C-alpha positions as CSV (number, residue, x, y, z in Angstrom):
1,X,-24.1,-5.3,9.1
2,X,-24.5,-2.9,6.3
3,X,-24.0,0.0,8.7
4,X,-20.7,-1.4,10.1
5,X,-19.1,-2.1,6.7
6,X,-20.7,1.0,5.3
7,X,-19.0,3.0,8.0
8,X,-15.7,1.4,7.2
9,X,-16.2,2.2,3.5
10,X,-17.1,5.8,4.3
11,X,-14.0,6.3,6.4
12,X,-11.8,4.8,3.8
13,X,-13.2,6.9,1.0
14,X,-13.1,10.1,3.1
15,X,-9.4,9.5,4.0
16,X,-8.4,9.0,0.4
17,X,-6.7,12.1,-1.0
18,X,-8.4,11.3,-4.3
19,X,-11.1,8.7,-4.9
20,X,-9.9,6.2,-7.6
21,X,-11.8,6.5,-10.8
22,X,-13.2,3.0,-10.8
23,X,-14.5,3.5,-7.3
24,X,-16.0,6.9,-8.2
25,X,-17.8,5.4,-11.2
26,X,-19.1,2.5,-9.1
27,X,-20.4,4.9,-6.4
28,X,-22.2,6.9,-9.1
29,X,-23.8,3.8,-10.5
30,X,-24.9,2.7,-7.1
31,X,-26.4,6.1,-6.3
32,X,-28.5,5.9,-9.4
33,X,-29.5,2.3,-8.9
34,X,-30.8,2.7,-5.3
35,X,-32.5,6.1,-5.7
36,X,-31.6,7.4,-2.3
37,X,-31.8,4.1,-0.4
38,X,-28.8,2.7,1.5
39,X,-26.5,0.5,-0.6
40,X,-26.8,-3.2,-0.3
41,X,-24.2,-5.3,1.6
42,X,-22.9,-7.0,-1.5
43,X,-22.2,-3.6,-3.1
44,X,-20.4,-2.3,0.0
45,X,-18.2,-5.5,0.1
46,X,-17.4,-5.0,-3.6
47,X,-16.3,-1.3,-2.9
48,X,-14.2,-2.4,0.1
49,X,-12.5,-5.0,-2.1
50,X,-11.8,-2.3,-4.7
51,X,-10.4,0.1,-2.2
52,X,-8.3,-2.4,-0.3
53,X,-7.1,-4.6,-3.2
54,X,-4.0,-2.7,-3.9
55,X,-2.9,-1.3,-0.5
56,X,-2.3,-2.3,3.0
57,X,-5.4,-1.6,5.1
58,X,-6.2,-1.9,8.8
59,X,-9.8,-2.2,9.9
60,X,-10.9,-2.0,13.5
61,X,-14.2,-3.5,14.7
62,X,-14.9,-2.9,18.3
63,X,-17.4,-4.7,20.6
64,X,-18.2,-7.5,18.1
65,X,-20.1,-9.4,20.9
66,X,-22.7,-6.6,20.8
67,X,-23.8,-7.8,17.4
68,X,-26.4,-10.5,17.1
69,X,-25.4,-13.9,15.9
70,X,-27.0,-13.3,12.5
71,X,-25.1,-10.0,12.2
72,X,-21.8,-11.6,13.1
73,X,-22.4,-14.4,10.6
74,X,-23.0,-11.8,7.8
75,X,-20.0,-9.8,8.9
76,X,-17.7,-12.8,8.9
77,X,-18.9,-13.9,5.4
78,X,-18.3,-10.3,4.2
79,X,-14.9,-10.2,5.7
80,X,-13.9,-13.5,4.1
81,X,-15.0,-12.0,0.7
82,X,-12.9,-8.9,1.3
83,X,-9.8,-11.0,2.4
84,X,-10.0,-13.2,-0.7
85,X,-9.3,-10.2,-3.0
86,X,-7.4,-8.0,-0.6
87,X,-4.4,-9.9,0.9
88,X,-3.1,-6.6,2.5
89,X,-6.1,-6.3,4.8
90,X,-5.6,-6.7,8.5
91,X,-8.6,-6.7,10.8
92,X,-8.5,-6.0,14.5
93,X,-11.7,-7.0,16.5
94,X,-12.6,-6.8,20.1
95,X,-15.2,-8.8,21.8
96,X,-15.9,-10.9,24.8
97,X,-14.5,-14.4,24.9
98,X,-17.8,-16.2,24.3
99,X,-17.6,-15.4,20.6
100,X,-13.9,-16.5,20.3
101,X,-14.8,-20.0,19.0
102,X,-17.3,-18.5,16.5
103,X,-14.6,-16.2,15.1
104,X,-12.0,-19.0,15.0
105,X,-14.5,-21.3,13.2
106,X,-15.9,-18.7,10.7
107,X,-12.5,-17.3,9.9
108,X,-10.4,-20.5,10.2
109,X,-6.7,-20.2,9.7
110,X,-6.8,-16.4,9.6
111,X,-7.2,-15.5,13.3
112,X,-4.8,-14.8,16.1
113,X,-6.5,-14.3,19.5
114,X,-5.1,-12.5,22.4
115,X,-6.7,-12.3,25.8
116,X,-6.5,-8.8,27.3
117,X,-7.2,-7.8,30.9
118,X,-6.1,-5.2,33.5
119,X,-3.1,-5.7,35.7
120,X,-2.9,-4.9,39.4
121,X,-0.9,-1.8,38.4
122,X,-3.6,-0.7,36.0
123,X,-6.3,-0.9,38.6
124,X,-4.2,0.9,41.2
125,X,-3.4,3.7,38.8
126,X,-7.1,4.0,38.0
127,X,-8.1,4.1,41.6
128,X,-5.4,6.7,42.4
129,X,-6.7,8.9,39.6
130,X,-10.3,8.6,40.8
131,X,-9.2,9.3,44.4
132,X,-7.3,12.4,43.3
133,X,-10.6,13.7,41.9
134,X,-12.4,13.4,45.2
135,X,-14.3,16.6,46.0
136,X,-14.2,15.9,49.7
137,X,-10.6,14.9,50.4
138,X,-11.0,15.5,54.2
139,X,-13.5,12.6,54.4
140,X,-10.7,10.1,53.8
141,X,-7.7,9.5,55.9
142,X,-4.5,7.9,54.7
143,X,-5.4,4.5,56.3
144,X,-8.7,4.3,54.3
145,X,-6.9,5.2,51.1
146,X,-4.3,2.5,51.7
147,X,-7.1,0.0,52.4
148,X,-8.8,0.9,49.2
149,X,-5.6,0.6,47.2
150,X,-4.9,-2.8,48.8
151,X,-8.3,-4.5,48.8
152,X,-10.1,-3.3,45.6
153,X,-7.4,-4.4,43.1
154,X,-7.2,-7.9,44.6
155,X,-11.0,-8.2,44.5
156,X,-11.2,-7.0,40.9
157,X,-8.5,-9.4,39.8
158,X,-10.3,-12.3,41.7
159,X,-13.6,-11.4,40.0
160,X,-11.9,-11.4,36.5
161,X,-10.4,-14.8,37.1
162,X,-13.7,-16.3,38.0
163,X,-15.2,-18.5,35.3
164,X,-18.4,-16.5,35.1
165,X,-16.6,-13.2,34.5
166,X,-15.4,-12.7,30.9
167,X,-12.3,-10.8,29.8
168,X,-12.1,-8.9,26.6
169,X,-10.5,-10.8,23.8
170,X,-9.0,-9.2,20.7
171,X,-8.8,-10.9,17.3
172,X,-6.4,-10.1,14.5
173,X,-7.3,-11.4,11.1
174,X,-5.2,-11.5,8.0
């Protein structure tokens, strides 16, 4: 968890034209305290609170479902702490639907979930693009291409609608 939030902190500090004095001093104190080791999670949360407290901030966390349950728990607790002191923070997360309930429970009242998936048009565009890259175009006639563009999108959409298949869900917090 330290690496995810540490990465967000690093990005925010590097994008600031000038690092605010209180943050600079806190960074110097932390550098001396840890003697070259990575900062602790609580410290990173405190720095994120300082940076985001007085400005609108958008955080993006992708593939949340790839974190372990313990990592997600720590992340949600940290995000709650940041949101307490930083009302201008908006967080966009992506993850598979099986963690949706966890997000809604841990961040109750602060979550809007949207299910996202491809449309038939998206799949057809992707297939046309891939077919245009075919290095042996003579191997396919017009009939085969039409068959591909007709059958594959339907099969993909059918698979996505199946209960065992999971669509991506995005979560906006704040």
